[in-house]
Residue, then its C-alpha position, 0 to 999 in steps of 0.5 A: m528864841d528864848v522863852m521870855i518871862r515877864t517880871q517887875v522891877s522897881l527903881d527910884e526915879k534917878e535910876y529910871t531917868l538914867a536908864k531911860k537915858e542911857a537906853r535912849a541914847l544906845g537906841i533901845s528899849v529901857a527893858e533891854f537896857v535892863r536885860r544887857a545890864l543883868r547879862e554883864t552882871l551874871p556869870p556866864t552859863g555853865d562856866g565858873p563865876w571867874m569867867r566874868y573877869a575874862g579879858f579884863v586883865e592885859s599883861g602886855d605880854r602877847r604869849s601870856s596865854q601859854s603861861i596863864d598859871a604863872i600869870v594868875y598865881g605867880t611864879k613858883d619859889 
């Protein structure tokens, strides 16, 4: 198991209420909700920051992974 470091975060009343409501709906603690939100925001460990966008774009082409450069950068003129 990872070593946990205790920290303190200040939220305004509205942020706390919304976080608590969402955590309750997910069946988790507010602390776990905050950890998950933080993980979603940070880039994956060891990979470039662009990896946070992996899977966000759908081209409709089932073979798009074979021509990723053309999809990302466009076709050469």
